[in-house]
C-alpha positions as CSV (number, residue, x, y, z in Angstrom):
1,X,-60.8,-52.1,73.6
2,X,-62.6,-48.8,73.9
3,X,-66.4,-49.0,73.8
4,X,-67.6,-45.4,73.7
5,X,-68.1,-43.6,70.4
6,X,-66.2,-40.4,70.9
7,X,-63.3,-41.9,72.8
8,X,-62.9,-44.3,69.9
9,X,-63.0,-41.5,67.4
10,X,-60.5,-39.4,69.3
11,X,-58.0,-42.3,69.6
12,X,-58.4,-43.1,65.9
13,X,-57.9,-39.4,65.0
14,X,-54.7,-39.3,67.1
15,X,-53.5,-42.5,65.4
16,X,-54.1,-41.1,61.9
17,X,-52.4,-37.8,62.9
18,X,-49.3,-39.8,63.9
19,X,-49.3,-42.0,60.9
20,X,-49.8,-39.2,58.3
21,X,-46.6,-37.5,59.6
22,X,-44.9,-39.9,57.2
23,X,-46.4,-38.1,54.1
24,X,-44.3,-34.9,54.0
25,X,-41.4,-36.2,56.1
26,X,-39.0,-36.0,53.2
27,X,-40.8,-33.0,51.5
28,X,-40.3,-30.8,54.6
29,X,-36.5,-31.3,54.5
30,X,-36.0,-30.8,50.8
31,X,-33.6,-27.9,51.3
32,X,-31.4,-30.1,53.5
33,X,-31.6,-33.0,51.1
34,X,-30.8,-30.7,48.2
35,X,-27.7,-29.5,50.0
36,X,-26.7,-33.1,50.9
37,X,-27.5,-34.8,47.6
38,X,-27.5,-32.0,45.0
39,X,-31.1,-32.7,44.0
40,X,-32.4,-31.3,40.7
41,X,-35.7,-29.5,40.5
42,X,-37.4,-32.6,39.2
43,X,-35.9,-34.7,42.0
44,X,-37.2,-32.2,44.5
45,X,-40.7,-32.5,43.1
46,X,-40.5,-36.3,43.1
47,X,-39.8,-36.3,46.8
48,X,-43.5,-35.5,47.2
49,X,-44.8,-37.0,44.0
50,X,-43.3,-40.5,44.7
51,X,-45.5,-40.7,47.9
52,X,-48.6,-39.6,45.9
53,X,-47.9,-42.2,43.2
54,X,-47.3,-44.9,45.7
55,X,-50.6,-44.0,47.4
56,X,-52.5,-44.1,44.0
57,X,-51.1,-47.6,43.2
58,X,-51.9,-48.8,46.7
59,X,-55.4,-47.4,46.7
60,X,-56.2,-48.8,43.2
61,X,-54.8,-52.2,44.4
62,X,-57.0,-52.0,47.5
63,X,-60.1,-50.9,45.5
64,X,-59.8,-53.7,42.9
65,X,-59.6,-56.3,45.6
66,X,-62.2,-54.6,47.9
67,X,-59.5,-54.9,50.7
68,X,-61.0,-52.1,52.9
69,X,-64.3,-54.0,52.9
70,X,-63.0,-57.5,53.4
71,X,-60.2,-57.1,55.9
72,X,-60.5,-55.8,59.5
73,X,-59.8,-52.0,59.1
74,X,-58.1,-51.9,62.5
75,X,-55.5,-54.4,61.6
76,X,-55.1,-53.1,58.1
77,X,-54.3,-49.6,59.5
78,X,-51.9,-51.1,62.1
79,X,-49.9,-53.2,59.6
80,X,-49.8,-50.5,57.0
81,X,-48.6,-47.9,59.4
82,X,-45.9,-50.2,60.7
83,X,-44.5,-51.1,57.3
84,X,-44.7,-47.4,56.2
85,X,-42.7,-46.5,59.3
86,X,-40.0,-49.0,58.4
87,X,-39.7,-47.8,54.8
88,X,-39.6,-44.2,55.8
89,X,-37.0,-44.9,58.5
90,X,-34.8,-46.8,56.1
91,X,-34.0,-43.5,54.3
92,X,-31.8,-42.1,57.1
93,X,-30.7,-45.4,58.5
94,X,-29.1,-46.5,55.2
95,X,-28.4,-43.0,54.0
96,X,-30.3,-44.1,50.9
97,X,-29.4,-41.4,48.4
98,X,-31.9,-39.9,46.0
99,X,-32.8,-42.9,43.8
100,X,-33.4,-45.4,46.6
101,X,-35.2,-42.7,48.6
102,X,-37.7,-42.2,45.8
103,X,-38.4,-45.9,45.8
104,X,-38.8,-46.0,49.6
105,X,-41.1,-43.0,49.5
106,X,-43.2,-44.8,46.8
107,X,-43.5,-47.7,49.2
108,X,-44.4,-45.4,52.1
109,X,-47.2,-43.9,50.0
110,X,-48.4,-47.4,49.0
111,X,-48.8,-48.3,52.6
112,X,-50.5,-45.1,53.5
113,X,-53.4,-46.2,51.2
114,X,-54.0,-48.8,54.0
115,X,-54.2,-46.0,56.6
116,X,-56.2,-43.1,55.3
117,X,-59.3,-44.5,53.5
118,X,-59.8,-47.4,56.1
119,X,-59.7,-44.7,58.8
120,X,-62.6,-42.9,57.2
121,X,-64.5,-46.1,56.9
122,X,-64.0,-46.8,60.6
123,X,-65.4,-43.3,61.4
124,X,-68.4,-44.2,59.2
125,X,-69.0,-47.3,61.4
126,X,-69.5,-45.0,64.4
127,X,-71.3,-42.0,62.8
128,X,-74.6,-41.5,60.9
129,X,-76.4,-38.2,61.4
130,X,-73.1,-36.6,62.5
131,X,-70.9,-38.3,59.9
132,X,-69.7,-35.0,58.4
133,X,-68.3,-34.0,61.8
134,X,-66.8,-37.4,62.5
135,X,-64.9,-37.6,59.2
136,X,-64.1,-33.9,59.5
137,X,-62.4,-34.5,62.8
138,X,-60.4,-37.4,61.2
139,X,-59.4,-35.4,58.1
140,X,-58.5,-32.5,60.5
141,X,-56.2,-34.8,62.4
142,X,-54.7,-36.1,59.1
143,X,-54.1,-32.5,58.1
144,X,-52.3,-31.7,61.3
145,X,-50.3,-34.9,61.0
146,X,-49.3,-33.9,57.5
147,X,-48.0,-30.6,58.8
148,X,-45.9,-32.2,61.6
149,X,-42.7,-32.6,59.6
150,X,-42.6,-28.9,59.0
151,X,-42.8,-28.3,62.7
152,X,-40.1,-30.8,63.4
153,X,-38.0,-29.1,60.8
154,X,-38.5,-25.7,62.4
155,X,-37.6,-26.7,65.9
156,X,-33.8,-26.0,66.4
157,X,-33.1,-29.0,68.6
158,X,-31.0,-31.0,66.2
159,X,-28.1,-30.4,63.9
160,X,-25.6,-27.6,63.7
161,X,-26.3,-23.9,64.0
162,X,-30.0,-24.4,64.5
163,X,-30.5,-26.3,61.3
164,X,-32.4,-29.5,62.1
165,X,-30.9,-32.8,61.0
166,X,-33.0,-34.2,58.2
167,X,-32.3,-37.7,59.5
168,X,-33.9,-36.9,62.8
169,X,-37.1,-35.6,61.2
170,X,-37.5,-38.8,59.2
171,X,-36.7,-41.1,62.2
172,X,-39.1,-39.1,64.5
173,X,-42.0,-39.4,62.0
174,X,-41.3,-43.2,61.7
175,X,-41.6,-43.4,65.5
176,X,-44.9,-41.6,65.4
177,X,-46.2,-44.0,62.8
178,X,-45.2,-47.0,65.0
179,X,-47.1,-45.5,67.9
180,X,-50.1,-45.0,65.6
181,X,-50.1,-48.7,64.8
182,X,-50.1,-49.6,68.5
183,X,-53.0,-47.3,69.2
184,X,-55.2,-48.6,66.5
185,X,-54.3,-52.3,66.9
186,X,-54.9,-52.3,70.7
187,X,-57.5,-49.7,71.5
188,X,-59.8,-48.9,68.5
189,X,-63.1,-50.7,68.0
190,X,-65.5,-51.0,65.1
191,X,-68.8,-49.2,65.4
192,X,-72.3,-50.4,64.8
193,X,-72.8,-49.0,61.3
194,X,-71.5,-50.3,57.9
195,X,-69.5,-53.1,59.6
196,X,-70.5,-56.1,57.6
197,X,-67.8,-57.8,55.5
198,X,-68.6,-57.5,51.8
199,X,-68.1,-60.2,49.2
200,X,-65.4,-59.7,46.5
201,X,-66.8,-57.8,43.5
202,X,-64.3,-56.1,41.2
203,X,-67.2,-54.8,39.1
204,X,-68.2,-52.4,41.9
205,X,-65.6,-49.8,40.7
206,X,-67.5,-49.6,37.3
207,X,-70.8,-49.2,39.1
208,X,-69.4,-46.4,41.3
209,X,-68.1,-44.5,38.2
210,X,-71.4,-44.9,36.4
211,X,-73.6,-43.8,39.3
212,X,-74.2,-40.1,38.6
213,X,-74.6,-38.7,42.2
214,X,-71.4,-40.5,43.4
215,X,-69.6,-39.4,40.2
216,X,-70.5,-35.8,40.8
217,X,-69.3,-36.0,44.4
218,X,-66.0,-37.5,43.1
219,X,-65.8,-34.6,40.5
220,X,-66.1,-32.1,43.4
221,X,-63.3,-34.0,45.2
222,X,-61.1,-33.9,42.0
223,X,-61.5,-30.2,41.8
224,X,-60.5,-29.9,45.4
225,X,-57.5,-32.2,45.0
226,X,-56.3,-30.3,41.9
227,X,-55.5,-27.5,44.4
228,X,-54.9,-29.1,47.8
229,X,-51.6,-31.0,47.6
230,X,-49.9,-28.5,45.3
231,X,-50.8,-25.9,47.9
232,X,-49.6,-28.0,50.8
233,X,-46.3,-29.0,49.0
234,X,-45.2,-25.5,47.7
235,X,-46.8,-22.9,50.0
236,X,-44.1,-23.5,52.7
237,X,-41.5,-22.8,50.1
238,X,-43.4,-19.7,48.9
239,X,-43.3,-18.4,52.4
240,X,-39.6,-19.3,52.8
241,X,-38.7,-17.4,49.6
242,X,-40.8,-14.4,50.7
243,X,-39.3,-14.3,54.2
244,X,-35.7,-14.6,52.8
245,X,-36.3,-11.9,50.3
246,X,-37.5,-9.6,53.0
247,X,-34.7,-10.5,55.4
248,X,-37.1,-12.2,57.8
249,X,-36.2,-15.3,59.9
250,X,-35.9,-18.7,58.1
251,X,-37.1,-20.4,61.2
252,X,-40.2,-18.1,61.2
253,X,-40.9,-19.1,57.7
254,X,-40.8,-22.8,58.6
255,X,-43.1,-22.3,61.5
256,X,-45.4,-20.4,59.2
257,X,-45.3,-23.3,56.8
258,X,-46.4,-25.6,59.5
259,X,-49.2,-23.3,60.5
260,X,-50.5,-22.9,57.0
261,X,-50.9,-26.7,56.6
262,X,-51.8,-27.5,60.2
263,X,-54.5,-24.8,60.6
264,X,-56.6,-26.8,58.1
265,X,-57.6,-29.0,61.1
266,X,-59.8,-26.1,62.2
267,X,-61.4,-25.8,58.8
268,X,-62.1,-29.5,58.6
269,X,-63.9,-29.7,62.0
270,X,-65.9,-26.5,61.5
271,X,-66.9,-27.5,58.0
272,X,-68.0,-30.9,59.4
273,X,-70.3,-29.2,61.9
274,X,-71.8,-26.8,59.4
275,X,-72.2,-29.4,56.6
276,X,-74.3,-31.7,58.9
277,X,-76.6,-28.7,59.6
278,X,-76.6,-26.7,56.4
279,X,-75.8,-29.3,53.7
280,X,-72.7,-30.8,52.0
281,X,-73.1,-29.0,48.7
282,X,-73.4,-25.6,50.4
283,X,-70.3,-25.9,52.6
284,X,-68.1,-27.5,49.9
285,X,-69.1,-24.8,47.4
286,X,-68.2,-22.0,49.8
287,X,-64.9,-23.7,50.8
288,X,-63.9,-24.1,47.1
289,X,-64.8,-20.5,46.3
290,X,-62.7,-19.1,49.2
291,X,-59.7,-21.3,48.5
292,X,-59.8,-20.7,44.8
293,X,-59.9,-17.0,45.4
294,X,-56.8,-17.3,47.6
295,X,-55.0,-19.2,44.9
296,X,-55.8,-16.4,42.5
297,X,-54.4,-13.5,44.5
298,X,-51.8,-15.1,46.9
299,X,-48.8,-14.2,44.6
300,X,-49.6,-10.5,44.8
301,X,-48.5,-10.5,48.4
302,X,-45.1,-12.0,47.9
303,X,-43.3,-8.8,48.8
304,X,-45.2,-8.5,52.0
305,X,-44.5,-11.6,54.1
306,X,-46.8,-10.6,57.0
307,X,-49.8,-10.1,54.8
308,X,-48.8,-13.2,52.8
309,X,-48.7,-15.3,55.9
310,X,-52.2,-14.1,57.0
311,X,-53.7,-14.9,53.5
312,X,-52.0,-18.3,53.5
313,X,-53.5,-19.1,56.9
314,X,-57.0,-18.3,55.5
315,X,-56.2,-20.4,52.4
316,X,-55.0,-23.2,54.7
317,X,-58.3,-23.3,56.5
318,X,-60.4,-23.2,53.3
319,X,-58.4,-25.5,51.1
320,X,-59.0,-28.6,53.1
321,X,-62.3,-27.7,54.9
322,X,-64.3,-29.4,52.1
323,X,-62.2,-32.6,51.9
324,X,-64.0,-34.6,54.5
325,X,-67.4,-33.6,53.1
326,X,-66.7,-35.1,49.7
327,X,-65.8,-38.4,51.4
328,X,-68.8,-38.2,53.6
329,X,-71.0,-37.6,50.6
330,X,-69.7,-40.8,49.0
331,X,-70.4,-42.8,52.1
332,X,-74.0,-41.5,52.0
333,X,-74.6,-42.0,48.2
334,X,-72.9,-45.3,47.5
335,X,-73.7,-49.0,48.3
336,X,-73.2,-49.3,52.1
337,X,-71.5,-52.7,51.7
338,X,-68.6,-51.2,49.7
339,X,-68.0,-47.9,51.4
340,X,-64.4,-48.7,52.0
341,X,-63.9,-49.5,48.3
342,X,-65.7,-46.3,47.2
343,X,-63.5,-44.2,49.5
344,X,-60.4,-45.9,48.3
345,X,-61.3,-45.3,44.7
346,X,-62.1,-41.7,45.3
347,X,-58.8,-41.0,47.0
348,X,-56.8,-42.9,44.4
349,X,-58.3,-40.7,41.6
350,X,-57.7,-37.5,43.6
351,X,-54.1,-38.3,44.4
352,X,-53.4,-39.3,40.9
353,X,-54.4,-35.8,39.8
354,X,-52.1,-34.3,42.4
355,X,-49.1,-35.6,40.5
356,X,-49.9,-33.2,37.7
357,X,-50.3,-30.1,39.8
358,X,-47.4,-30.7,42.2
359,X,-45.1,-31.1,39.2
360,X,-46.6,-28.1,37.5
361,X,-45.8,-25.5,40.1
362,X,-42.0,-25.3,40.0
363,X,-41.8,-24.7,36.2
364,X,-44.5,-22.1,36.5
365,X,-42.6,-20.4,39.3
366,X,-39.4,-20.4,37.2
367,X,-41.4,-18.9,34.3
368,X,-43.6,-16.2,36.0
369,X,-42.2,-16.2,39.5
370,X,-44.0,-16.8,42.8
371,X,-46.3,-13.9,42.0
372,X,-48.2,-15.9,39.4
373,X,-47.2,-19.5,40.0
374,X,-50.4,-20.5,41.9
375,X,-53.0,-19.0,39.6
376,X,-53.5,-22.2,37.7
377,X,-54.8,-23.9,40.9
378,X,-58.0,-21.9,40.6
379,X,-59.2,-24.3,37.8
380,X,-59.9,-27.0,40.3
381,X,-62.2,-25.0,42.6
382,X,-64.2,-23.7,39.7
383,X,-64.8,-27.3,38.4
384,X,-65.6,-28.4,41.9
385,X,-68.2,-25.8,42.5
386,X,-70.0,-26.6,39.2
387,X,-70.0,-30.3,40.1
388,X,-71.5,-29.8,43.6
389,X,-74.2,-27.5,42.3
390,X,-75.2,-30.1,39.8
391,X,-75.2,-32.7,42.5
392,X,-77.4,-30.5,44.6
393,X,-80.1,-30.5,41.9
394,X,-80.4,-34.3,41.9
395,X,-83.1,-36.1,44.0
396,X,-80.4,-38.5,45.4
397,X,-78.8,-35.5,47.0
398,X,-81.4,-35.8,49.8
399,X,-79.5,-38.8,51.0
400,X,-76.8,-36.5,52.2
401,X,-76.7,-34.7,55.6
402,X,-80.1,-36.1,56.7
403,X,-81.8,-34.5,53.7
404,X,-80.0,-31.1,53.8
405,X,-78.1,-31.8,50.6
């Protein structure tokens, strides 16, 4: 066991990074899977959407039973990461084919609901005045972990003619998740804040939804999630299409795709530092505004891959910078006994919404091209900014960021 606060948080962040590599492990290799299994456009979308749907079902199940507030979060994360690794690894081991793969990806997402929200609650047990930074570091690690399959797919160490074997990408991410389980189960300790076990209360979900400050924080999160995962899922393919059209390197496009998702780690940490000092509603509003602006104009740079990459890197920083602050706000506004349930409910609603936007982008691209396919994502940031400004005007907002709203 590790006793010191920041060492605990660093090990936990590393563990979450490793476990969340499972999320896009199949999404990153969609071109190879399409070649191997002749995937339709809908099946390509479901390679990501099945994980989202599994996460939603797992999170709702956990929220209804208050699992994150009644079971040791350390062991919940370790067991969930281990089972998720097995399900993810079964795809290449059994050469599952598209239908079974979608089922296994659903199961992987279900188990990740036992990794992500409980990880945020564990951070909250260690942090109080600096909770925005703590959760920002964790979400930053999760962001980098989500990008890792794109890096693995870009490294020409496996396969023929520099094309990575998709089986190796999935097996490697499963190995990372097993290591995550060991790190959390052996080394991570619970902190002194918010650590009491709560009694079972299925009615807490209703109270959370009816509590206006928490509801507005969740509305901000929904606006953010409308944009985030559609951006993460399809921007690497926007870059790939742009690079190929310009005759640029495919490997370079894959590395750019990794960078665009992974650079969000910087945004998460910096936003955490600033939000603890300047206020959650301020930083989330600025982040939403910048990312929404990027979604509005990104398609205009399709014919200029260098400029497109630079803009996408800015987008990658802004699009996830606010994520941890919505979660931090919920931990500050809700009943401290049910922080785990409130976080799980928040993430379940957000990931349910992502099913719509992830599926929406490919038909839009077919209709208007990459040049206009992402404009619809600006709806979310606008809604999020309005929600956070309304939250800022409530007296309960003083509970956030040591009174800095």
